[in-house]
C-alpha positions as CSV (number, residue, x, y, z in Angstrom):
1,T,-141.8,181.0,-5.4
2,T,-144.2,179.1,-7.6
3,G,-141.4,177.0,-9.3
4,V,-141.5,178.6,-12.4
5,Y,-137.5,180.6,-13.1
6,I,-135.4,182.5,-15.4
7,M,-131.4,181.6,-15.1
8,V,-128.6,183.0,-17.1
9,C,-126.6,180.3,-18.6
10,G,-124.9,179.2,-21.5
11,G,-120.8,179.6,-22.0
12,Q,-118.3,176.4,-21.8
13,P,-117.7,174.5,-18.9
14,G,-115.0,175.6,-16.7
15,T,-115.8,179.4,-17.7
16,S,-117.4,181.7,-14.3
17,L,-120.9,184.0,-16.4
18,I,-119.8,187.3,-14.2
19,V,-124.2,189.0,-14.6
20,D,-125.2,192.7,-13.9
21,D,-128.0,194.5,-14.4
22,I,-130.2,192.4,-15.4
23,S,-133.8,193.0,-16.0
24,M,-137.8,190.9,-17.4
25,M,-140.1,193.4,-18.5
26,I,-143.4,193.0,-20.6
27,G,-142.6,195.3,-24.2
28,D,-143.1,195.4,-27.6
29,S,-143.7,192.6,-30.0
30,P,-140.2,192.4,-31.2
31,A,-137.7,193.9,-34.5
32,P,-137.8,196.7,-32.9
33,T,-134.7,198.2,-34.7
34,P,-137.1,197.4,-37.8
35,S,-140.1,199.3,-36.7
36,P,-138.7,202.7,-38.2
37,T,-138.2,202.0,-41.2
38,K,-141.3,200.5,-42.1
39,K,-142.9,203.2,-42.7
40,P,-140.9,205.9,-44.9
41,T,-143.6,205.6,-48.3
42,P,-146.8,206.7,-46.4
43,Q,-145.4,210.0,-45.7
44,P,-146.8,211.9,-48.8
45,T,-150.0,213.7,-47.1
46,P,-153.3,210.8,-48.0
47,N,-153.9,210.1,-44.1
48,P,-152.8,213.2,-42.0
49,T,-155.2,212.4,-38.9
50,P,-155.2,208.7,-38.6
51,S,-151.6,207.9,-38.8
52,P,-151.2,209.1,-34.7
53,T,-153.1,206.4,-34.0
54,T,-151.3,204.3,-36.2
55,K,-149.5,202.6,-33.1
56,P,-151.4,202.2,-30.5
57,S,-149.8,200.0,-28.3
58,S,-148.7,196.2,-27.8
59,I,-147.6,195.7,-25.5
60,P,-150.5,193.9,-23.3
61,T,-151.8,195.4,-20.0
62,P,-152.6,192.6,-17.3
63,G,-153.7,195.2,-14.6
64,L,-151.5,194.4,-12.5
65,P,-149.5,198.0,-10.7
66,V,-145.8,195.1,-10.6
67,C,-146.6,194.2,-14.8
68,N,-145.7,198.3,-15.4
69,G,-141.7,197.5,-13.9
70,N,-138.6,194.8,-13.7
71,L,-140.4,191.4,-13.3
72,L,-137.0,190.8,-10.9
73,T,-136.0,191.2,-8.0
74,N,-132.8,192.8,-6.9
75,S,-131.0,193.1,-10.4
76,D,-128.2,194.9,-9.5
77,F,-127.5,193.0,-6.4
78,E,-127.0,195.3,-4.7
79,D,-128.1,193.3,-1.4
80,A,-125.8,190.8,-2.3
81,M,-127.5,187.7,-3.2
82,T,-131.0,188.2,-1.4
83,D,-133.5,186.3,-3.9
84,W,-130.2,184.3,-6.4
85,R,-129.6,181.0,-6.1
86,G,-126.7,178.5,-9.2
87,W,-128.4,175.7,-10.4
88,G,-127.1,172.9,-12.2
89,G,-124.1,172.6,-10.5
90,A,-122.5,176.0,-9.9
91,S,-122.0,178.4,-7.8
92,V,-122.4,181.8,-6.9
93,D,-121.0,184.7,-4.9
94,L,-120.1,188.1,-5.4
95,T,-118.5,190.0,-7.7
96,P,-117.4,193.1,-8.9
97,G,-119.5,195.2,-11.7
98,V,-120.4,197.6,-13.6
99,T,-120.7,200.0,-11.1
100,G,-121.2,198.3,-7.2
101,N,-121.9,194.9,-7.6
102,A,-122.0,191.6,-9.9
103,I,-123.4,188.2,-9.4
104,K,-120.8,185.7,-10.4
105,A,-121.7,181.9,-11.1
106,F,-118.1,179.4,-11.3
107,G,-117.6,175.5,-11.0
108,R,-120.0,175.4,-13.4
109,T,-119.4,171.9,-15.5
110,G,-121.6,172.9,-18.3
111,W,-124.1,175.5,-20.3
112,R,-127.3,174.8,-18.6
113,S,-125.8,176.2,-15.5
114,G,-126.0,179.9,-13.8
115,P,-127.0,182.2,-11.9
116,R,-131.6,181.5,-10.3
117,Q,-134.6,183.3,-10.1
118,D,-137.6,182.1,-8.9
119,L,-140.4,183.9,-9.5
120,L,-143.5,185.4,-7.9
121,Q,-147.6,184.0,-8.2
122,D,-147.0,188.1,-9.4
123,D,-144.8,188.6,-11.3
124,L,-146.8,185.1,-14.1
125,S,-150.6,187.3,-14.0
126,C,-148.1,189.4,-15.6
127,L,-147.6,186.1,-18.6
128,V,-150.2,186.0,-20.6
129,P,-150.6,184.4,-23.4
130,E,-148.7,186.6,-26.3
131,T,-146.9,188.6,-24.3
132,F,-143.5,190.1,-25.2
133,V,-140.7,189.6,-22.3
134,H,-138.0,191.4,-23.0
135,F,-134.4,190.4,-21.3
136,D,-131.5,193.0,-20.4
137,F,-128.4,192.6,-18.8
138,K,-124.8,193.2,-18.6
139,V,-122.1,189.6,-18.6
140,K,-119.2,188.3,-18.7
141,L,-117.7,185.4,-19.2
142,V,-114.3,184.8,-17.7
143,D,-111.9,181.3,-17.3
144,D,-112.3,179.9,-14.3
145,V,-108.7,179.4,-13.6
146,T,-106.7,182.5,-15.6
147,G,-110.0,184.9,-14.4
148,L,-109.4,185.7,-18.1
149,G,-111.7,186.9,-20.2
150,V,-113.2,183.9,-22.9
151,D,-114.6,184.7,-26.2
152,C,-118.1,183.0,-27.7
153,N,-119.6,182.9,-30.7
154,P,-123.5,184.5,-30.4
155,S,-124.5,182.0,-33.0
156,S,-123.8,179.1,-31.8
157,S,-126.9,178.0,-29.6
158,N,-124.5,177.6,-26.1
159,D,-121.1,179.5,-26.7
160,C,-122.6,182.4,-25.0
161,P,-124.4,183.8,-22.4
162,M,-128.6,183.3,-22.6
163,V,-132.0,182.8,-20.3
164,T,-133.2,180.0,-19.5
165,V,-137.1,180.4,-18.6
166,R,-138.8,177.1,-16.8
167,H,-141.8,177.0,-16.7
168,A,-143.8,173.3,-18.1
169,T,-140.6,173.0,-20.1
170,W,-137.5,174.4,-21.1
171,D,-136.9,177.7,-23.0
172,Y,-134.2,179.0,-24.1
173,V,-134.0,183.3,-25.4
174,Y,-130.8,183.4,-27.7
175,N,-129.5,186.9,-29.0
176,H,-127.3,185.9,-32.0
177,N,-126.4,189.1,-33.2
178,M,-124.7,190.7,-29.7
179,E,-121.0,191.3,-30.4
180,W,-118.8,189.5,-27.6
181,D,-116.1,191.2,-26.2
182,P,-114.6,188.5,-23.9
183,T,-112.5,191.8,-22.4
184,N,-115.7,194.0,-21.7
185,W,-118.8,193.7,-20.0
186,N,-121.4,192.9,-23.3
187,T,-124.5,193.4,-23.7
188,F,-127.3,190.8,-23.6
189,H,-130.7,191.2,-25.2
190,G,-133.7,189.0,-25.8
191,V,-137.3,188.9,-27.0
192,Y,-139.8,185.4,-25.2
193,R,-143.1,185.3,-26.3
194,V,-145.3,183.9,-23.8
195,S,-148.0,181.0,-26.0
196,G,-150.8,179.8,-24.9
197,A,-150.6,178.1,-21.0
198,W,-146.5,178.2,-21.2
199,T,-147.1,174.6,-23.5
200,T,-144.1,176.1,-25.7
201,G,-142.1,178.9,-25.6
202,V,-140.6,180.7,-29.1
203,Y,-137.8,182.3,-28.4
204,I,-137.1,185.5,-30.6
205,M,-133.7,186.9,-31.9
């Protein structure tokens, strides 16, 4: 391992964080939703030929096969808790997921604790400057005592689940537009831009 890792965290003390089906993938630059709307006017027919070539691909090609897939291992927790551990005082265990297993981080005394996975050297080779990394997972917050779902405010930085990217510094990936349902699984999607040498990370909502 490298000492570089990602962690799902966020939520109030006294809540357990339950995560399933997590992925970390190299992808397009942010604003995937606005992109289809960007080209309504150029439809008349001035230049029909250049239009297919306008969008070659903003996906970087570091050259390793691993860069084309999920950079995280055991992302559905079907291999128990292999490659995952608790961080920041959290304990981890398996719990029922969307289908099969999920990982539950409990005993958390602050928002900066949760399930963590160390990144391998091959993963780091994929994370060249100006690469965009997409994080996706299903998540719940439940009360440690009652086991009931807990509400949170996605527009508040640490109140809802988020991702910590730890390298030379701490970077955070949020989804401030997430629709949160305390009684059900919620879908997190966040995009992280790798900066030069990973000295200053940027989170993108």
